[in-house]
C-alpha positions as CSV (number, residue, x, y, z in Angstrom):
1,V,-26.3,9.7,-18.2
2,V,-24.1,6.7,-17.5
3,R,-22.0,6.6,-14.3
4,A,-19.0,4.3,-13.7
5,E,-18.4,2.6,-10.3
6,R,-15.4,3.8,-8.4
7,G,-12.2,2.3,-9.8
8,L,-13.6,2.1,-13.3
9,R,-13.2,4.4,-16.3
10,L,-15.9,4.3,-19.1
11,L,-14.7,4.6,-22.7
12,V,-17.0,5.1,-25.7
13,D,-16.3,2.4,-28.3
14,H,-19.1,3.2,-30.7
15,R,-22.0,5.6,-30.8
16,D,-24.7,6.2,-33.4
17,G,-27.6,8.7,-33.1
18,V,-26.2,10.4,-30.0
19,T,-23.7,13.1,-29.2
20,E,-21.6,13.3,-26.0
21,V,-22.4,16.2,-23.6
22,N,-20.2,17.5,-20.8
23,P,-21.8,16.4,-17.5
24,L,-21.0,19.8,-16.0
25,E,-23.5,21.4,-18.5
26,L,-26.2,19.3,-16.9
27,G,-25.2,20.4,-13.4
28,M,-23.4,17.2,-12.5
29,R,-20.0,17.5,-10.7
30,D,-19.2,13.8,-11.1
31,T,-16.2,13.3,-13.4
32,A,-16.8,9.6,-13.7
33,S,-20.1,10.1,-15.6
34,L,-20.8,10.2,-19.3
35,A,-23.8,12.2,-20.7
36,F,-25.3,11.9,-24.1
37,R,-27.9,13.8,-26.1
38,L,-30.2,11.7,-28.2
39,L,-30.4,12.8,-31.8
40,K,-32.7,10.1,-33.2
41,P,-35.1,7.4,-31.9
42,A,-32.9,4.5,-33.0
43,W,-29.7,5.1,-31.2
44,T,-26.8,2.9,-29.9
45,I,-24.0,3.4,-27.5
46,R,-21.3,0.7,-26.9
47,L,-19.1,1.3,-23.9
48,S,-16.1,-0.5,-22.5
49,A,-14.9,-0.3,-18.9
50,E,-11.2,0.0,-17.9
51,V,-10.1,-0.8,-14.5
52,I,-8.1,2.0,-12.9
53,E,-5.1,0.9,-10.8
54,P,-4.9,2.8,-7.5
55,L,-2.0,5.1,-6.9
56,M,-0.6,3.9,-3.6
57,N,1.6,6.1,-1.3
58,I,2.9,4.7,2.0
59,D,4.4,6.6,4.9
60,S,6.2,4.3,7.4
61,L,8.0,4.2,10.8
62,H,10.3,1.3,11.5
63,V,11.4,0.9,15.1
64,A,14.1,-1.7,15.7
65,R,15.1,-2.6,19.3
66,I,18.3,-4.5,19.6
67,S,19.0,-6.6,22.7
68,D,21.2,-9.6,23.4
69,G,20.9,-11.8,20.3
70,V,17.5,-10.6,19.0
71,V,16.1,-7.5,17.2
72,R,12.4,-6.7,17.8
73,H,10.9,-4.9,14.9
74,N,7.8,-2.7,14.8
75,H,6.6,-1.2,11.5
76,Y,3.8,1.3,11.3
77,L,2.5,1.8,7.8
78,Q,0.0,4.3,6.6
79,Y,-1.5,3.7,3.2
80,R,-3.0,6.4,1.1
81,L,-4.8,5.3,-2.1
82,F,-5.9,7.6,-4.9
83,H,-8.1,7.1,-8.0
84,A,-9.2,3.7,-7.0
85,G,-9.5,1.3,-4.1
86,A,-7.8,-1.9,-3.0
87,K,-9.0,-4.9,-1.1
88,S,-5.7,-6.8,-0.8
89,L,-2.2,-5.7,0.1
90,A,1.1,-7.5,-0.3
91,L,4.2,-7.1,1.8
92,Q,7.7,-8.3,1.6
93,L,9.2,-9.0,5.1
94,P,12.6,-10.4,5.9
95,P,12.4,-14.2,5.2
96,D,13.9,-15.1,8.6
97,A,11.2,-13.0,10.5
98,I,9.9,-14.9,13.6
99,G,6.6,-14.4,15.3
100,V,5.1,-12.2,12.6
101,S,2.0,-10.3,13.7
102,I,0.1,-8.1,11.2
103,T,-2.8,-6.0,12.6
104,G,-5.1,-3.3,11.2
105,P,-8.7,-2.5,10.7
106,D,-11.0,-4.8,8.7
107,I,-8.4,-7.5,8.0
108,A,-10.2,-10.7,6.8
109,T,-7.1,-12.9,6.3
110,R,-3.4,-12.7,6.4
111,Q,-1.0,-15.4,5.2
112,E,2.5,-15.9,4.0
113,I,2.2,-16.9,0.4
114,E,5.0,-19.4,0.5
115,P,6.4,-20.4,3.9
116,G,9.9,-19.0,4.4
117,S,9.6,-16.5,1.5
118,G,8.6,-13.4,3.6
119,L,6.0,-12.5,1.1
120,W,2.7,-11.9,2.8
121,R,-0.8,-11.2,1.4
122,I,-3.4,-9.3,3.5
123,E,-7.1,-9.5,2.4
124,L,-9.4,-6.9,3.7
125,A,-13.1,-7.3,4.6
126,K,-13.9,-4.2,2.5
127,K,-12.1,-2.0,-0.1
128,I,-10.1,0.9,1.2
129,F,-10.3,4.1,-0.9
130,D,-9.2,7.7,-0.2
131,T,-9.0,7.6,3.6
132,P,-5.7,6.7,5.3
133,Y,-5.3,3.0,6.2
134,R,-3.0,2.0,9.0
135,L,-1.2,-1.4,9.3
136,W,1.1,-2.5,12.2
137,I,3.6,-5.3,11.7
138,T,5.7,-6.8,14.5
139,Y,8.3,-9.6,14.4
140,Q,11.7,-10.6,15.7
141,R,15.0,-11.5,13.9
142,P,17.8,-13.3,15.7
143,F,21.5,-12.3,15.1
144,D,24.8,-13.9,16.1
145,R,26.1,-12.1,19.2
146,I,29.6,-13.4,18.7
147,D,29.7,-12.1,15.1
148,G,28.0,-8.9,16.2
149,Q,26.6,-8.0,12.8
150,V,23.0,-6.8,12.8
151,E,21.2,-6.2,9.5
152,I,18.1,-3.9,9.6
153,L,15.9,-4.7,6.6
154,P,12.7,-2.8,5.6
155,V,9.2,-4.0,5.0
156,Q,8.4,-3.4,1.4
157,A,4.9,-2.7,0.3
158,I,4.5,-4.5,-3.0
159,G,2.8,-2.4,-5.7
160,A,3.5,0.9,-3.9
161,D,4.1,3.9,-6.1
162,Q,6.0,5.6,-3.3
163,Q,7.1,4.4,0.1
164,R,9.0,6.7,2.5
165,G,9.5,6.9,6.2
166,H,11.9,6.8,9.1
167,V,14.0,4.1,10.8
168,V,14.7,4.4,14.5
169,V,17.2,2.0,16.2
170,Y,17.3,1.5,20.0
171,T,19.7,-0.6,22.0
172,T,19.8,-1.9,25.6
173,D,22.5,-0.6,28.0
174,R,24.6,-3.7,27.3
175,V,24.6,-3.3,23.5
176,E,26.6,-0.7,21.5
177,I,26.1,-0.2,17.8
178,R,28.0,1.5,14.9
179,P,26.8,1.6,11.3
180,Q,28.9,-0.6,9.0
181,S,27.1,0.3,5.8
182,V,24.0,2.4,5.2
183,D,21.8,2.3,2.1
184,M,22.0,5.5,0.0
185,S,18.3,6.0,0.3
186,L,18.7,6.6,4.1
187,Q,19.7,10.0,5.5
188,P,21.1,10.2,9.1
189,A,19.2,12.3,11.6
190,E,20.4,13.5,14.9
191,A,18.9,11.7,17.9
192,R,17.2,14.0,20.4
């Protein structure tokens, strides 16, 4: 019986003097294992390992608070990984984000890959697998009060297979907002 580590798939390249057996027949419930029956004393098995990329789904909540000349953004991301794990995450933030703070469990390092690009890399102390992983991102973006145009941009998880969520926009009593243009991927919801 040969077992692969999580995130790896074993493939049989060559076998001589053995036959493959279903691990379930041996009472094993592990689908990452390969089992062989020896047919002769001089046998050989050559295996190759294939790295499985994780399936990454992200649920998010983006809260934007608009006040005089500045928008304060809070993003709450919940990662769910399937089939394999990940030890690093990449995010695309707006390039003009100021005072970026990225927090979450077991973060080893966080850094902007190229200053001013908005592309951030987060290295974790240990791999995350099937359990939900939560990340919180806060920053501010200034806007021209005279022009009055405020652009609300998402945080994009690079490499995500699916990212969905909600956007909530608050204003102070002195600020009134009206949508100028809305991306087709957003659906309006009634405020309660």
